[in-house]
ChimeraX commands (.cxc) that place a marker at each C-alpha (Angstrom):
marker #1 position 68.32,112.58,218.15 radius 0.5
marker #1 position 68.08,114.49,221.48 radius 0.5
marker #1 position 70.78,117.09,222.87 radius 0.5
marker #1 position 71.55,114.31,225.35 radius 0.5
marker #1 position 72.27,111.53,222.33 radius 0.5
marker #1 position 74.17,114.12,220.44 radius 0.5
marker #1 position 76.29,114.75,223.76 radius 0.5
marker #1 position 76.86,111.11,224.33 radius 0.5
marker #1 position 77.83,110.67,220.70 radius 0.5
marker #1 position 80.55,113.19,221.12 radius 0.5
marker #1 position 81.64,111.64,224.30 radius 0.5
marker #1 position 82.13,108.44,222.30 radius 0.5
marker #1 position 83.83,109.94,219.64 radius 0.5
marker #1 position 86.23,111.73,221.88 radius 0.5
marker #1 position 86.84,108.32,223.91 radius 0.5
marker #1 position 87.66,106.26,220.75 radius 0.5
marker #1 position 89.78,109.07,219.24 radius 0.5
marker #1 position 91.73,109.61,222.33 radius 0.5
marker #1 position 92.39,105.74,222.95 radius 0.5
marker #1 position 93.23,104.83,219.23 radius 0.5
marker #1 position 95.91,107.19,218.24 radius 0.5
marker #1 position 96.23,107.43,214.26 radius 0.5
marker #1 position 92.54,106.59,213.77 radius 0.5
marker #1 position 91.24,107.75,210.56 radius 0.5
marker #1 position 87.85,109.46,209.69 radius 0.5
marker #1 position 86.91,106.26,207.63 radius 0.5
marker #1 position 87.75,103.76,210.56 radius 0.5
marker #1 position 86.00,105.99,213.04 radius 0.5
marker #1 position 82.81,106.18,211.14 radius 0.5
marker #1 position 82.74,102.47,210.31 radius 0.5
marker #1 position 83.19,101.77,214.39 radius 0.5
marker #1 position 80.52,104.34,215.66 radius 0.5
marker #1 position 77.98,103.05,212.65 radius 0.5
marker #1 position 78.63,99.44,213.52 radius 0.5
marker #1 position 77.71,100.33,217.39 radius 0.5
marker #1 position 74.20,101.08,216.03 radius 0.5
marker #1 position 74.47,103.99,218.40 radius 0.5
marker #1 position 75.17,106.67,215.84 radius 0.5
marker #1 position 73.62,106.86,212.13 radius 0.5
marker #1 position 75.68,108.55,209.43 radius 0.5
marker #1 position 74.05,111.86,209.62 radius 0.5
marker #1 position 74.44,111.93,213.55 radius 0.5
marker #1 position 77.85,110.87,213.32 radius 0.5
marker #1 position 78.84,113.61,211.03 radius 0.5
marker #1 position 77.14,116.25,213.11 radius 0.5
marker #1 position 78.99,115.05,216.14 radius 0.5
marker #1 position 82.31,115.00,214.38 radius 0.5
marker #1 position 81.77,118.27,212.58 radius 0.5
marker #1 position 80.88,119.87,216.05 radius 0.5
marker #1 position 83.67,118.47,217.82 radius 0.5
marker #1 position 86.04,119.59,214.88 radius 0.5
marker #1 position 84.49,123.19,214.83 radius 0.5
marker #1 position 84.83,123.23,218.47 radius 0.5
marker #1 position 88.55,122.67,218.25 radius 0.5
marker #1 position 87.91,119.34,220.55 radius 0.5
marker #1 position 89.41,117.12,217.54 radius 0.5
marker #1 position 91.91,118.10,214.92 radius 0.5
marker #1 position 92.28,116.56,211.52 radius 0.5
marker #1 position 95.16,116.10,209.21 radius 0.5
marker #1 position 94.07,115.49,205.76 radius 0.5
marker #1 position 97.16,113.86,203.72 radius 0.5
marker #1 position 97.90,110.70,201.32 radius 0.5
marker #1 position 99.29,108.03,203.94 radius 0.5
marker #1 position 99.87,105.60,201.51 radius 0.5
marker #1 position 97.71,103.00,203.05 radius 0.5
marker #1 position 95.10,102.90,200.34 radius 0.5
marker #1 position 92.31,102.91,203.25 radius 0.5
marker #1 position 90.32,105.21,200.90 radius 0.5
marker #1 position 91.20,106.44,197.37 radius 0.5
marker #1 position 92.89,109.91,197.56 radius 0.5
marker #1 position 93.89,111.30,200.78 radius 0.5
marker #1 position 93.09,110.01,204.27 radius 0.5
marker #1 position 91.68,112.14,207.09 radius 0.5
marker #1 position 93.46,111.09,210.35 radius 0.5
marker #1 position 91.91,112.38,213.72 radius 0.5
marker #1 position 93.41,113.58,217.09 radius 0.5
marker #1 position 92.04,114.82,220.15 radius 0.5
marker #1 position 92.82,118.20,221.24 radius 0.5
marker #1 position 94.02,119.18,224.93 radius 0.5
marker #1 position 90.54,120.89,224.98 radius 0.5
marker #1 position 88.99,117.67,223.89 radius 0.5
marker #1 position 91.11,115.63,226.41 radius 0.5
marker #1 position 89.73,118.08,229.27 radius 0.5
marker #1 position 86.12,117.52,228.35 radius 0.5
marker #1 position 86.61,113.85,228.14 radius 0.5
marker #1 position 88.29,113.71,231.63 radius 0.5
marker #1 position 85.38,115.43,232.95 radius 0.5
marker #1 position 82.97,113.25,231.69 radius 0.5
marker #1 position 84.45,109.98,231.41 radius 0.5
marker #1 position 83.46,108.98,235.35 radius 0.5
marker #1 position 80.02,109.54,234.54 radius 0.5
marker #1 position 79.82,106.98,231.78 radius 0.5
marker #1 position 78.22,103.54,233.14 radius 0.5
marker #1 position 80.21,100.38,233.11 radius 0.5
marker #1 position 78.40,98.85,229.87 radius 0.5
marker #1 position 79.10,101.80,227.92 radius 0.5
marker #1 position 82.79,102.14,229.32 radius 0.5
marker #1 position 83.08,98.54,228.31 radius 0.5
marker #1 position 82.03,99.04,225.02 radius 0.5
marker #1 position 83.87,101.94,224.54 radius 0.5
marker #1 position 87.40,99.89,225.81 radius 0.5
marker #1 position 86.55,97.12,223.31 radius 0.5
marker #1 position 86.07,99.29,220.38 radius 0.5
marker #1 position 89.06,101.35,220.91 radius 0.5
marker #1 position 91.31,98.30,221.41 radius 0.5
marker #1 position 89.81,97.00,217.95 radius 0.5
marker #1 position 90.65,100.22,216.21 radius 0.5
marker #1 position 94.03,100.24,217.42 radius 0.5
marker #1 position 94.58,96.90,215.82 radius 0.5
marker #1 position 92.87,98.16,212.78 radius 0.5
marker #1 position 95.26,101.22,212.63 radius 0.5
marker #1 position 98.34,99.10,213.24 radius 0.5
marker #1 position 97.42,96.63,210.24 radius 0.5
marker #1 position 96.64,99.54,207.92 radius 0.5
marker #1 position 99.97,101.25,209.00 radius 0.5
marker #1 position 101.72,98.19,208.35 radius 0.5
marker #1 position 101.30,98.43,204.33 radius 0.5
marker #1 position 102.00,101.46,202.50 radius 0.5
marker #1 position 102.43,102.34,199.13 radius 0.5
marker #1 position 103.12,105.75,197.35 radius 0.5
marker #1 position 104.14,107.17,193.96 radius 0.5
marker #1 position 105.31,110.25,192.68 radius 0.5
marker #1 position 106.29,111.40,188.95 radius 0.5
marker #1 position 109.87,110.53,188.15 radius 0.5
marker #1 position 112.27,113.55,187.63 radius 0.5
marker #1 position 113.22,112.19,184.32 radius 0.5
marker #1 position 110.08,113.47,182.79 radius 0.5
marker #1 position 109.62,110.23,180.88 radius 0.5
marker #1 position 106.03,109.62,181.97 radius 0.5
marker #1 position 106.92,107.08,184.50 radius 0.5
marker #1 position 106.62,107.44,188.31 radius 0.5
marker #1 position 108.60,106.06,191.14 radius 0.5
marker #1 position 106.82,103.83,193.01 radius 0.5
marker #1 position 107.63,102.93,196.74 radius 0.5
marker #1 position 105.99,99.73,198.53 radius 0.5
marker #1 position 106.58,98.99,202.04 radius 0.5
marker #1 position 105.29,96.42,204.61 radius 0.5
marker #1 position 106.12,95.17,207.90 radius 0.5
marker #1 position 104.53,92.22,209.27 radius 0.5
marker #1 position 105.74,89.67,212.03 radius 0.5
marker #1 position 108.87,91.51,212.48 radius 0.5
marker #1 position 109.78,91.23,208.80 radius 0.5
marker #1 position 110.29,94.60,206.78 radius 0.5
marker #1 position 110.19,94.96,203.22 radius 0.5
marker #1 position 110.84,97.99,201.30 radius 0.5
marker #1 position 111.39,98.56,197.48 radius 0.5
marker #1 position 111.24,101.62,195.00 radius 0.5
marker #1 position 111.19,101.30,191.36 radius 0.5
marker #1 position 110.39,103.04,188.17 radius 0.5
marker #1 position 106.90,102.17,186.46 radius 0.5
marker #1 position 104.68,103.54,183.82 radius 0.5
marker #1 position 101.98,106.23,184.91 radius 0.5
marker #1 position 99.19,104.14,183.69 radius 0.5
marker #1 position 100.18,101.21,185.61 radius 0.5
marker #1 position 100.77,102.80,189.13 radius 0.5
marker #1 position 97.22,102.73,190.35 radius 0.5
marker #1 position 97.08,99.01,189.50 radius 0.5
marker #1 position 100.36,98.55,191.19 radius 0.5
marker #1 position 99.40,100.26,194.58 radius 0.5
marker #1 position 96.07,98.71,194.64 radius 0.5
marker #1 position 97.59,95.14,193.94 radius 0.5
marker #1 position 100.08,95.65,196.96 radius 0.5
marker #1 position 97.72,96.84,199.25 radius 0.5
marker #1 position 95.65,93.82,198.71 radius 0.5
marker #1 position 98.33,90.86,198.18 radius 0.5
marker #1 position 101.47,92.50,199.82 radius 0.5
marker #1 position 102.38,89.24,201.73 radius 0.5
marker #1 position 102.21,87.00,198.98 radius 0.5
marker #1 position 103.95,89.20,196.93 radius 0.5
marker #1 position 106.90,89.37,199.39 radius 0.5
marker #1 position 106.82,85.60,199.87 radius 0.5
marker #1 position 107.02,85.05,196.07 radius 0.5
marker #1 position 109.76,87.50,195.91 radius 0.5
marker #1 position 112.02,85.76,198.40 radius 0.5
marker #1 position 110.95,82.34,197.29 radius 0.5
marker #1 position 112.33,83.45,193.83 radius 0.5
marker #1 position 115.63,84.74,195.45 radius 0.5
marker #1 position 115.82,81.42,197.12 radius 0.5
marker #1 position 115.20,79.34,193.95 radius 0.5
marker #1 position 118.22,77.70,192.66 radius 0.5
marker #1 position 118.99,77.64,188.99 radius 0.5
marker #1 position 119.92,73.87,188.57 radius 0.5
marker link #1:1,2 radius 0.2
marker link #1:2,3 radius 0.2
marker link #1:3,4 radius 0.2
marker link #1:4,5 radius 0.2
marker link #1:5,6 radius 0.2
marker link #1:6,7 radius 0.2
marker link #1:7,8 radius 0.2
marker link #1:8,9 radius 0.2
marker link #1:9,10 radius 0.2
marker link #1:10,11 radius 0.2
marker link #1:11,12 radius 0.2
marker link #1:12,13 radius 0.2
marker link #1:13,14 radius 0.2
marker link #1:14,15 radius 0.2
marker link #1:15,16 radius 0.2
marker link #1:16,17 radius 0.2
marker link #1:17,18 radius 0.2
marker link #1:18,19 radius 0.2
marker link #1:19,20 radius 0.2
marker link #1:20,21 radius 0.2
marker link #1:21,22 radius 0.2
marker link #1:22,23 radius 0.2
marker link #1:23,24 radius 0.2
marker link #1:24,25 radius 0.2
marker link #1:25,26 radius 0.2
marker link #1:26,27 radius 0.2
marker link #1:27,28 radius 0.2
marker link #1:28,29 radius 0.2
marker link #1:29,30 radius 0.2
marker link #1:30,31 radius 0.2
marker link #1:31,32 radius 0.2
marker link #1:32,33 radius 0.2
marker link #1:33,34 radius 0.2
marker link #1:34,35 radius 0.2
marker link #1:35,36 radius 0.2
marker link #1:36,37 radius 0.2
marker link #1:37,38 radius 0.2
marker link #1:38,39 radius 0.2
marker link #1:39,40 radius 0.2
marker link #1:40,41 radius 0.2
marker link #1:41,42 radius 0.2
marker link #1:42,43 radius 0.2
marker link #1:43,44 radius 0.2
marker link #1:44,45 radius 0.2
marker link #1:45,46 radius 0.2
marker link #1:46,47 radius 0.2
marker link #1:47,48 radius 0.2
marker link #1:48,49 radius 0.2
marker link #1:49,50 radius 0.2
marker link #1:50,51 radius 0.2
marker link #1:51,52 radius 0.2
marker link #1:52,53 radius 0.2
marker link #1:53,54 radius 0.2
marker link #1:54,55 radius 0.2
marker link #1:55,56 radius 0.2
marker link #1:56,57 radius 0.2
marker link #1:57,58 radius 0.2
marker link #1:58,59 radius 0.2
marker link #1:59,60 radius 0.2
marker link #1:60,61 radius 0.2
marker link #1:61,62 radius 0.2
marker link #1:62,63 radius 0.2
marker link #1:63,64 radius 0.2
marker link #1:64,65 radius 0.2
marker link #1:65,66 radius 0.2
marker link #1:66,67 radius 0.2
marker link #1:67,68 radius 0.2
marker link #1:68,69 radius 0.2
marker link #1:69,70 radius 0.2
marker link #1:70,71 radius 0.2
marker link #1:71,72 radius 0.2
marker link #1:72,73 radius 0.2
marker link #1:73,74 radius 0.2
marker link #1:74,75 radius 0.2
marker link #1:75,76 radius 0.2
marker link #1:76,77 radius 0.2
marker link #1:77,78 radius 0.2
marker link #1:78,79 radius 0.2
marker link #1:79,80 radius 0.2
marker link #1:80,81 radius 0.2
marker link #1:81,82 radius 0.2
marker link #1:82,83 radius 0.2
marker link #1:83,84 radius 0.2
marker link #1:84,85 radius 0.2
marker link #1:85,86 radius 0.2
marker link #1:86,87 radius 0.2
marker link #1:87,88 radius 0.2
marker link #1:88,89 radius 0.2
marker link #1:89,90 radius 0.2
marker link #1:90,91 radius 0.2
marker link #1:91,92 radius 0.2
marker link #1:92,93 radius 0.2
marker link #1:93,94 radius 0.2
marker link #1:94,95 radius 0.2
marker link #1:95,96 radius 0.2
marker link #1:96,97 radius 0.2
marker link #1:97,98 radius 0.2
marker link #1:98,99 radius 0.2
marker link #1:99,100 radius 0.2
marker link #1:100,101 radius 0.2
marker link #1:101,102 radius 0.2
marker link #1:102,103 radius 0.2
marker link #1:103,104 radius 0.2
marker link #1:104,105 radius 0.2
marker link #1:105,106 radius 0.2
marker link #1:106,107 radius 0.2
marker link #1:107,108 radius 0.2
marker link #1:108,109 radius 0.2
marker link #1:109,110 radius 0.2
marker link #1:110,111 radius 0.2
marker link #1:111,112 radius 0.2
marker link #1:112,113 radius 0.2
marker link #1:113,114 radius 0.2
marker link #1:114,115 radius 0.2
marker link #1:115,116 radius 0.2
marker link #1:116,117 radius 0.2
marker link #1:117,118 radius 0.2
marker link #1:118,119 radius 0.2
marker link #1:119,120 radius 0.2
marker link #1:120,121 radius 0.2
marker link #1:121,122 radius 0.2
marker link #1:122,123 radius 0.2
marker link #1:123,124 radius 0.2
marker link #1:124,125 radius 0.2
marker link #1:125,126 radius 0.2
marker link #1:126,127 radius 0.2
marker link #1:127,128 radius 0.2
marker link #1:128,129 radius 0.2
marker link #1:129,130 radius 0.2
marker link #1:130,131 radius 0.2
marker link #1:131,132 radius 0.2
marker link #1:132,133 radius 0.2
marker link #1:133,134 radius 0.2
marker link #1:134,135 radius 0.2
marker link #1:135,136 radius 0.2
marker link #1:136,137 radius 0.2
marker link #1:137,138 radius 0.2
marker link #1:138,139 radius 0.2
marker link #1:139,140 radius 0.2
marker link #1:140,141 radius 0.2
marker link #1:141,142 radius 0.2
marker link #1:142,143 radius 0.2
marker link #1:143,144 radius 0.2
marker link #1:144,145 radius 0.2
marker link #1:145,146 radius 0.2
marker link #1:146,147 radius 0.2
marker link #1:147,148 radius 0.2
marker link #1:148,149 radius 0.2
marker link #1:149,150 radius 0.2
marker link #1:150,151 radius 0.2
marker link #1:151,152 radius 0.2
marker link #1:152,153 radius 0.2
marker link #1:153,154 radius 0.2
marker link #1:154,155 radius 0.2
marker link #1:155,156 radius 0.2
marker link #1:156,157 radius 0.2
marker link #1:157,158 radius 0.2
marker link #1:158,159 radius 0.2
marker link #1:159,160 radius 0.2
marker link #1:160,161 radius 0.2
marker link #1:161,162 radius 0.2
marker link #1:162,163 radius 0.2
marker link #1:163,164 radius 0.2
marker link #1:164,165 radius 0.2
marker link #1:165,166 radius 0.2
marker link #1:166,167 radius 0.2
marker link #1:167,168 radius 0.2
marker link #1:168,169 radius 0.2
marker link #1:169,170 radius 0.2
marker link #1:170,171 radius 0.2
marker link #1:171,172 radius 0.2
marker link #1:172,173 radius 0.2
marker link #1:173,174 radius 0.2
marker link #1:174,175 radius 0.2
marker link #1:175,176 radius 0.2
marker link #1:176,177 radius 0.2
marker link #1:177,178 radius 0.2
marker link #1:178,179 radius 0.2
marker link #1:179,180 radius 0.2
marker link #1:180,181 radius 0.2
marker link #1:181,182 radius 0.2
view
């Protein structure tokens, strides 16, 4: 890629991060690769240079979303990144700007969907080899949260099942509560 193409890639990344608050590294990378404008290596180069130049900040933590195994990297644009983007945004052609607006709107929806379901675990303080599992979901204005003890060897399966099937689990839970014992 030419320097101009790398610069354009950086502008695209800054735009997406600014307009999709809470976007993760994984979602951002997927969206950039989907555009076919950046391949993985050039995306990585642009991203790393933006972080090294203090134009993007990253926070690595367990978000409880299960978006990736282990910790998740959440990205935000810095004041310096916002200033640069503000200076160059007016130079973007309408087609590129239209694509970036659409892509950032899609990212916002993905972030919202991912953050609506969370599953965490931590070792129990009882020292009995169990973990405390906390599951939450917020969909269609309906909030559901539960915490319980589980065997340590079952935790990963529980977290994965919740992240993939939480709606049917909540529906089944409510249906069982409403079932009459006749």
